[in-house]
C-alpha positions as a Markdown table, in Angstrom:
| # | Residue | x | y | z |
|---|---|---|---|---|
| 1 | Met | 0.2 | -0.2 | 0.1 |
| 2 | Thr | 1.6 | 3.2 | -1.2 |
| 3 | Gly | 0.2 | 5.2 | 1.6 |
| 4 | Asp | 2.2 | 3.4 | 4.2 |
| 5 | Leu | 5.3 | 4.3 | 2.8 |
| 6 | Pro | 7.1 | 7.6 | 4.4 |
| 7 | Gln | 6.4 | 10.8 | 2.8 |
| 8 | Asp | 9.5 | 11.1 | 1.0 |
| 9 | Asp | 8.5 | 8.2 | -1.0 |
| 10 | Phe | 5.6 | 10.0 | -2.8 |
| 11 | Pro | 6.9 | 12.6 | -5.3 |
| 12 | Leu | 4.4 | 15.3 | -5.4 |
| 13 | Asp | 5.1 | 16.6 | -8.8 |
| 14 | Glu | 4.1 | 13.0 | -10.1 |
| 15 | Leu | 0.5 | 13.0 | -8.6 |
| 16 | Asp | -2.4 | 14.0 | -10.6 |
| 17 | Thr | -3.4 | 16.7 | -7.7 |
| 18 | Asp | -6.1 | 18.2 | -10.2 |
| 19 | Gly | -7.9 | 14.7 | -10.4 |
| 20 | Leu | -7.5 | 14.6 | -6.5 |
| 21 | Asp | -6.3 | 10.6 | -7.1 |
| 22 | Glu | -5.5 | 8.4 | -4.3 |
| 23 | Gly | -2.0 | 9.2 | -2.9 |
| 24 | Ala | -0.5 | 11.6 | -0.6 |
| 25 | Tyr | -0.5 | 15.5 | -0.5 |
| 26 | Thr | 1.2 | 18.2 | 1.3 |
| 27 | Glu | -0.8 | 21.4 | 0.8 |
| 28 | Arg | -0.3 | 25.0 | 2.4 |
| 29 | Leu | -3.9 | 25.3 | 3.8 |
| 30 | Asn | -5.1 | 27.6 | 6.7 |
| 31 | Gly | -1.5 | 28.8 | 7.1 |
| 32 | Ala | 0.2 | 25.6 | 7.4 |
| 33 | Asp | 1.8 | 22.6 | 5.6 |
| 34 | Leu | -0.7 | 20.1 | 6.0 |
| 35 | Tyr | -0.3 | 16.6 | 4.8 |
| 36 | Phe | -3.0 | 13.8 | 4.2 |
| 37 | Glu | -3.5 | 10.9 | 2.3 |
| 38 | Val | -6.5 | 9.8 | 0.1 |
| 39 | Ser | -7.4 | 6.1 | 0.0 |
| 40 | Gly | -10.5 | 4.9 | -2.1 |
| 41 | Asp | -12.5 | 6.7 | -4.7 |
| 42 | Leu | -13.7 | 10.2 | -3.5 |
| 43 | Glu | -16.6 | 10.1 | -6.3 |
| 44 | Ser | -17.6 | 6.5 | -5.2 |
| 45 | Gly | -20.8 | 7.9 | -3.5 |
| 46 | Glu | -19.6 | 7.0 | -0.1 |
| 47 | Thr | -19.4 | 9.6 | 2.4 |
| 48 | Pro | -15.4 | 9.7 | 3.1 |
| 49 | Leu | -14.0 | 9.0 | 6.5 |
| 50 | Val | -11.4 | 11.7 | 7.8 |
| 51 | Phe | -9.3 | 10.0 | 10.5 |
| 52 | Leu | -8.4 | 12.3 | 13.1 |
| 53 | His | -5.3 | 10.8 | 15.3 |
| 54 | Gly | -4.7 | 11.5 | 19.1 |
| 55 | Gly | -1.8 | 12.2 | 20.9 |
| 56 | Pro | -1.9 | 15.1 | 20.6 |
| 57 | Gly | 0.9 | 15.2 | 18.2 |
| 58 | Tyr | 1.0 | 11.7 | 17.2 |
| 59 | Asn | 0.4 | 10.9 | 13.4 |
| 60 | Ser | -2.1 | 8.8 | 11.0 |
| 61 | Tyr | 0.4 | 6.3 | 9.9 |
| 62 | Ser | 0.0 | 3.6 | 12.4 |
| 63 | Phe | -3.9 | 3.7 | 12.0 |
| 64 | Arg | -3.6 | 3.2 | 8.4 |
| 65 | Glu | -0.7 | 0.6 | 8.4 |
| 66 | Leu | -2.8 | -1.5 | 11.1 |
| 67 | Phe | -6.1 | -1.1 | 9.9 |
| 68 | Gly | -6.5 | 0.7 | 6.6 |
| 69 | Glu | -6.9 | -2.4 | 4.6 |
| 70 | Ser | -10.3 | -3.4 | 6.6 |
| 71 | Leu | -11.8 | 0.0 | 5.5 |
| 72 | Glu | -14.0 | -0.3 | 2.3 |
| 73 | Arg | -14.9 | 3.2 | 1.8 |
| 74 | Pro | -13.0 | 6.2 | 1.1 |
| 75 | Val | -10.6 | 7.6 | 3.7 |
| 76 | Val | -8.5 | 10.6 | 4.2 |
| 77 | Tyr | -5.9 | 10.1 | 6.8 |
| 78 | Leu | -4.6 | 13.7 | 8.2 |
| 79 | Asp | -1.6 | 14.5 | 10.2 |
| 80 | Gly | -2.6 | 17.5 | 12.3 |
| 81 | Arg | -1.0 | 20.7 | 12.1 |
| 82 | Gly | 2.5 | 20.2 | 13.3 |
| 83 | Ser | 2.2 | 16.4 | 13.7 |
| 84 | Gly | 3.5 | 13.3 | 11.9 |
| 85 | Arg | 4.5 | 14.5 | 8.4 |
| 86 | Ser | 2.8 | 17.7 | 8.3 |
| 87 | Gly | 5.2 | 21.0 | 8.5 |
| 88 | Pro | 6.3 | 22.1 | 12.1 |
| 89 | Leu | 4.4 | 24.7 | 14.0 |
| 90 | Glu | 7.2 | 27.1 | 13.6 |
| 91 | Asp | 6.4 | 27.3 | 9.8 |
| 92 | Thr | 2.7 | 28.1 | 10.6 |
| 93 | Glu | 1.2 | 31.6 | 10.2 |
| 94 | Gln | -0.3 | 31.1 | 13.6 |
| 95 | Gly | 3.3 | 30.5 | 15.3 |
| 96 | His | 4.4 | 27.5 | 17.7 |
| 97 | Glu | 3.5 | 29.1 | 21.0 |
| 98 | Thr | 0.2 | 28.3 | 21.3 |
| 99 | Leu | -2.1 | 25.8 | 19.7 |
| 100 | Asp | -6.2 | 25.9 | 19.7 |
| 101 | Leu | -9.1 | 23.9 | 18.9 |
| 102 | Asp | -10.4 | 26.4 | 16.8 |
| 103 | Thr | -7.1 | 26.2 | 14.4 |
| 104 | Leu | -7.4 | 22.5 | 14.4 |
| 105 | Val | -11.3 | 22.4 | 13.3 |
| 106 | Ala | -10.4 | 25.1 | 10.5 |
| 107 | Asp | -7.6 | 22.9 | 9.4 |
| 108 | Leu | -9.8 | 19.9 | 8.9 |
| 109 | Glu | -12.4 | 22.3 | 6.8 |
| 110 | Ala | -9.6 | 23.5 | 4.7 |
| 111 | Val | -8.8 | 19.8 | 3.9 |
| 112 | Arg | -12.5 | 19.2 | 3.1 |
| 113 | Asp | -12.8 | 22.3 | 1.1 |
| 114 | Tyr | -9.7 | 21.8 | -1.0 |
| 115 | Leu | -10.7 | 18.0 | -1.7 |
| 116 | Glu | -14.2 | 19.3 | -2.8 |
| 117 | Leu | -15.8 | 16.9 | -0.5 |
| 118 | Asp | -19.7 | 17.6 | 0.1 |
| 119 | Arg | -19.7 | 16.1 | 3.5 |
| 120 | Ile | -17.6 | 13.9 | 5.5 |
| 121 | Val | -17.6 | 11.6 | 8.7 |
| 122 | Pro | -15.0 | 12.7 | 10.9 |
| 123 | Leu | -13.4 | 9.9 | 13.1 |
| 124 | Gly | -11.6 | 11.1 | 16.0 |
| 125 | His | -9.3 | 8.9 | 18.3 |
| 126 | Gly | -8.2 | 10.3 | 21.7 |
| 127 | Phe | -7.4 | 13.9 | 21.5 |
| 128 | Gly | -8.7 | 13.7 | 17.9 |
| 129 | Ala | -12.3 | 13.4 | 19.3 |
| 130 | Leu | -12.5 | 16.8 | 20.4 |
| 131 | Val | -11.6 | 18.1 | 16.9 |
| 132 | Ala | -14.3 | 15.6 | 15.4 |
| 133 | Leu | -16.9 | 16.9 | 17.7 |
| 134 | Glu | -16.1 | 20.5 | 17.5 |
| 135 | Tyr | -16.2 | 20.2 | 13.7 |
| 136 | Ala | -19.7 | 18.7 | 13.5 |
| 137 | Arg | -20.8 | 21.5 | 15.9 |
| 138 | Arg | -19.5 | 24.0 | 13.6 |
| 139 | His | -20.2 | 22.6 | 10.2 |
| 140 | Pro | -23.1 | 20.2 | 10.7 |
| 141 | Ala | -24.2 | 20.8 | 6.9 |
| 142 | Gln | -20.7 | 19.3 | 6.0 |
| 143 | Thr | -21.0 | 16.4 | 8.8 |
| 144 | Glu | -22.9 | 13.2 | 8.1 |
| 145 | Arg | -22.2 | 11.9 | 11.6 |
| 146 | Val | -19.3 | 11.7 | 14.1 |
| 147 | Ile | -17.5 | 8.5 | 15.4 |
| 148 | Val | -15.1 | 9.0 | 18.2 |
| 149 | Val | -13.1 | 6.3 | 19.8 |
| 150 | Gly | -11.5 | 6.3 | 23.1 |
| 151 | Pro | -12.4 | 10.0 | 23.5 |
| 152 | Trp | -11.0 | 12.5 | 25.6 |
| 153 | Ile | -13.2 | 15.3 | 26.1 |
| 154 | His | -13.1 | 16.6 | 29.8 |
| 155 | Phe | -9.3 | 17.3 | 30.9 |
| 156 | Pro | -9.3 | 18.0 | 34.4 |
| 157 | Val | -11.0 | 14.5 | 34.8 |
| 158 | Leu | -8.7 | 13.0 | 32.7 |
| 159 | Ala | -5.8 | 14.6 | 35.0 |
| 160 | Leu | -7.4 | 13.1 | 37.9 |
| 161 | Thr | -7.4 | 9.4 | 36.4 |
| 162 | Leu | -3.8 | 10.1 | 35.7 |
| 163 | Leu | -2.9 | 11.1 | 39.2 |
| 164 | Ser | -5.2 | 8.3 | 40.6 |
| 165 | Glu | -3.1 | 5.7 | 38.7 |
| 166 | Ala | 0.3 | 6.9 | 39.0 |
| 167 | Ser | -0.6 | 6.9 | 42.9 |
| 168 | Ala | -1.7 | 3.5 | 42.9 |
| 169 | Leu | 1.2 | 2.3 | 40.8 |
| 170 | Arg | 3.5 | 4.1 | 43.4 |
| 171 | Gly | 1.6 | 2.6 | 46.2 |
| 172 | Val | 1.0 | 6.0 | 47.8 |
| 173 | Glu | -2.1 | 7.7 | 48.9 |
| 174 | Leu | -4.0 | 9.8 | 46.2 |
| 175 | Glu | -3.5 | 13.4 | 46.9 |
| 176 | Asp | -5.7 | 15.8 | 44.6 |
| 177 | Pro | -4.4 | 19.1 | 44.7 |
| 178 | Ala | -7.8 | 20.7 | 43.4 |
| 179 | Gly | -8.9 | 22.0 | 46.8 |
| 180 | Ala | -5.8 | 23.9 | 47.6 |
| 181 | Ile | -5.5 | 25.2 | 44.2 |
| 182 | Arg | -9.1 | 26.6 | 44.2 |
| 183 | Thr | -8.6 | 28.0 | 47.6 |
| 184 | Ser | -5.5 | 29.7 | 46.3 |
| 185 | Thr | -6.7 | 31.0 | 43.1 |
| 186 | Pro | -7.8 | 34.8 | 43.3 |
| 187 | Glu | -11.1 | 35.6 | 42.7 |
| 188 | Gly | -12.1 | 36.2 | 38.6 |
| 189 | Gln | -9.3 | 33.6 | 37.7 |
| 190 | His | -9.7 | 30.2 | 36.9 |
| 191 | Pro | -8.0 | 27.6 | 39.1 |
| 192 | Gln | -5.6 | 25.6 | 37.0 |
| 193 | Val | -6.7 | 22.3 | 38.6 |
| 194 | Gly | -6.2 | 19.9 | 35.7 |
| 195 | Gly | -2.3 | 21.2 | 35.3 |
| 196 | Ala | -1.7 | 20.9 | 38.8 |
| 197 | Arg | -3.1 | 17.3 | 38.5 |
| 198 | Val | -0.9 | 16.3 | 35.5 |
| 199 | Glu | 2.0 | 17.7 | 37.3 |
| 200 | Ala | 1.9 | 15.6 | 40.4 |
| 201 | Ala | 1.0 | 12.6 | 38.3 |
| 202 | Phe | 4.0 | 12.9 | 36.2 |
| 203 | Thr | 6.0 | 13.8 | 39.3 |
| 204 | Leu | 5.0 | 10.2 | 40.5 |
| 205 | Leu | 5.7 | 8.4 | 37.4 |
| 206 | Asn | 6.8 | 9.3 | 33.9 |
| 207 | Ala | 4.1 | 10.0 | 31.1 |
| 208 | Arg | 5.0 | 7.2 | 28.7 |
| 209 | Asp | 4.9 | 4.4 | 31.5 |
| 210 | Leu | 1.8 | 6.0 | 33.1 |
| 211 | Leu | 0.1 | 5.8 | 29.8 |
| 212 | Asn | 0.9 | 2.7 | 28.7 |
| 213 | Ala | -0.4 | 1.4 | 32.2 |
| 214 | Leu | -3.8 | 3.0 | 31.4 |
| 215 | Glu | -4.0 | 2.6 | 27.5 |
| 216 | Phe | -2.8 | -1.0 | 26.8 |
| 217 | Val | -4.3 | -4.5 | 27.4 |
| 218 | Asp | -1.0 | -6.1 | 27.7 |
| 219 | Ala | 2.9 | -6.0 | 26.6 |
| 220 | Pro | 2.3 | -7.7 | 22.9 |
| 221 | Ser | -0.3 | -5.1 | 22.1 |
| 222 | Arg | 1.7 | -2.1 | 23.0 |
| 223 | Met | 4.8 | -3.7 | 21.5 |
| 224 | Arg | 2.8 | -4.0 | 18.2 |
| 225 | Leu | 2.0 | -0.2 | 17.8 |
| 226 | Glu | 5.5 | 0.7 | 19.0 |
| 227 | Phe | 6.9 | -1.7 | 16.3 |
| 228 | Val | 4.8 | 0.3 | 13.7 |
| 229 | Asp | 5.7 | 3.5 | 15.1 |
| 230 | Val | 9.6 | 2.7 | 14.7 |
| 231 | Glu | 8.6 | 1.7 | 11.1 |
| 232 | Ser | 7.2 | 5.1 | 10.3 |
| 233 | Gln | 10.2 | 7.0 | 11.6 |
| 234 | Leu | 7.9 | 9.4 | 12.8 |
| 235 | Val | 8.8 | 11.2 | 16.2 |
| 236 | Gly | 8.0 | 14.2 | 18.0 |
| 237 | Gly | 4.6 | 15.8 | 18.9 |
| 238 | Gly | 6.3 | 17.7 | 22.0 |
| 239 | Glu | 6.0 | 20.9 | 20.3 |
| 240 | Val | 2.0 | 20.2 | 19.6 |
| 241 | Gln | 1.6 | 19.1 | 23.4 |
| 242 | Glu | 3.5 | 22.4 | 24.7 |
| 243 | Ala | 1.5 | 24.7 | 22.3 |
| 244 | Leu | -2.0 | 23.2 | 23.6 |
| 245 | Val | -0.9 | 23.2 | 27.2 |
| 246 | Asn | 0.0 | 26.7 | 26.8 |
| 247 | Gln | -3.6 | 27.4 | 25.8 |
| 248 | Gly | -5.0 | 25.6 | 28.6 |
| 249 | Met | -5.8 | 22.2 | 27.5 |
| 250 | Trp | -5.6 | 20.6 | 31.0 |
| 251 | Glu | -8.4 | 23.1 | 31.9 |
| 252 | Phe | -10.5 | 22.5 | 29.1 |
| 253 | Glu | -14.0 | 21.0 | 29.3 |
| 254 | Tyr | -16.0 | 20.2 | 26.2 |
| 255 | Leu | -19.2 | 19.3 | 28.2 |
| 256 | Pro | -21.1 | 22.7 | 27.6 |
| 257 | Phe | -20.9 | 22.1 | 24.1 |
| 258 | Leu | -22.1 | 18.4 | 23.4 |
| 259 | Ala | -25.8 | 19.6 | 23.5 |
| 260 | Glu | -25.0 | 21.9 | 20.5 |
| 261 | Val | -23.8 | 18.7 | 18.1 |
| 262 | Arg | -26.5 | 18.2 | 16.1 |
| 263 | Arg | -25.2 | 15.4 | 14.0 |
| 264 | Pro | -25.4 | 12.0 | 15.3 |
| 265 | Val | -22.7 | 10.7 | 17.5 |
| 266 | Tyr | -21.2 | 7.2 | 17.7 |
| 267 | Val | -18.7 | 6.3 | 20.2 |
| 268 | Ile | -16.6 | 3.1 | 20.5 |
| 269 | Ala | -15.0 | 2.7 | 23.7 |
| 270 | Gly | -12.6 | 0.0 | 25.4 |
| 271 | Val | -13.4 | -1.4 | 28.4 |
| 272 | Gln | -9.7 | -1.5 | 29.5 |
| 273 | Asp | -8.9 | 1.7 | 28.5 |
| 274 | Arg | -8.7 | 3.8 | 31.6 |
| 275 | Thr | -8.1 | 7.1 | 30.1 |
| 276 | Thr | -11.6 | 7.0 | 28.6 |
| 277 | Tyr | -13.9 | 4.3 | 30.1 |
| 278 | Pro | -16.2 | 4.9 | 31.9 |
| 279 | Glu | -16.2 | 9.0 | 32.8 |
| 280 | Gln | -15.6 | 10.2 | 29.4 |
| 281 | Val | -17.7 | 7.9 | 27.8 |
| 282 | Gln | -20.5 | 8.8 | 29.9 |
| 283 | Tyr | -20.3 | 12.4 | 29.5 |
| 284 | Leu | -21.0 | 11.7 | 25.4 |
| 285 | Ala | -24.0 | 9.3 | 26.4 |
| 286 | Asp | -25.5 | 11.7 | 28.6 |
| 287 | Leu | -25.0 | 15.0 | 27.0 |
| 288 | Ala | -24.8 | 14.2 | 23.4 |
| 289 | Asp | -27.1 | 11.2 | 23.3 |
| 290 | Ala | -24.4 | 9.4 | 21.9 |
| 291 | Asp | -24.6 | 5.7 | 21.0 |
| 292 | Val | -21.9 | 3.7 | 22.8 |
| 293 | Thr | -20.4 | 0.4 | 21.8 |
| 294 | Val | -18.2 | -0.8 | 24.7 |
| 295 | Leu | -15.4 | -3.6 | 23.3 |
| 296 | Asp | -13.2 | -5.6 | 25.6 |
| 297 | Thr | -10.1 | -3.4 | 24.5 |
| 298 | Gly | -7.7 | -1.0 | 25.2 |
| 299 | His | -7.3 | 2.6 | 23.8 |
| 300 | Tyr | -6.6 | 1.2 | 20.6 |
| 301 | Pro | -9.3 | -1.4 | 19.9 |
| 302 | Trp | -8.2 | -2.3 | 16.6 |
| 303 | Leu | -4.8 | -3.6 | 18.1 |
| 304 | Asp | -6.9 | -6.0 | 20.5 |
| 305 | Asp | -10.0 | -6.8 | 18.7 |
| 306 | Glu | -9.6 | -5.9 | 14.9 |
| 307 | Asp | -12.7 | -7.9 | 13.9 |
| 308 | Gly | -14.9 | -6.3 | 16.7 |
| 309 | Phe | -13.9 | -2.8 | 16.1 |
| 310 | Ala | -14.6 | -3.3 | 12.2 |
| 311 | Glu | -17.8 | -4.6 | 13.1 |
| 312 | Ala | -18.5 | -1.8 | 15.4 |
| 313 | Leu | -17.3 | 1.2 | 12.9 |
| 314 | Glu | -19.2 | -0.4 | 10.1 |
| 315 | Asp | -22.3 | -0.3 | 12.1 |
| 316 | Ala | -21.7 | 3.3 | 13.2 |
| 317 | Leu | -21.4 | 3.9 | 9.5 |
| 318 | Arg | -24.4 | 2.5 | 8.5 |
| 319 | Arg | -27.0 | 2.9 | 10.9 |
């Protein structure tokens, strides 16, 4: 599959960009160099999926490599701004110091417009769920439905989950700094509860080990993803994470906006993904009337139960 190769293996001047053929594109859109791959016939009559990876700062390579052949409809695999094979944040018009959800949604709309797609199905994983949901809220006419996998939508709660797990793994009592932060925050200012929780969690246990413990069912599952990541030769993401943190990512709660998403919302979650299940999933079920499918998987369900994930995804697309 040509889309599984590193970007340098796609000479862009050999692509028929006027015909929007299958292949890889790097285009200057919304003030950034955005990399995306097109798989399948965009004129087939099937509404294309647009895969929005998590991380934040990850890439779409591993999803296509591990699951792409199971998808029988056109798919656009987008490496988000500053991530994967897209250009670095420092080369964007908006700069590298901060990054917000509005910009990421505008990037997705710019890709949709470039590809001349009437409607899309945003498929957001982890942090990418935020982009998928907010895109649907802002562009309902261009959204057929929204599918989110292992969604992260309430970051102070996610931060508490990280702190709770880090405390348990280190065998120490959970000490939530939220009360002290709220008490010491001057009136009129927002207490930085999420940031304080994350800092405390990563003091107890480094981020990589902590997320591995929360997201993966077992070591073979984690190693399979790591092997593909090494194969991709794609590293980084720290610049994107830092820019989002500078914009207040760990204090962000999407809950007030869920009722404004007017398109059908489908959730696929793994019961062993403790970053998502049950709290993050329950918010979507309660506030967005989301249809929820729970699999016996971790944060990357296509790693642990490819057939089950394929069935759940197809059901979300056809219902």
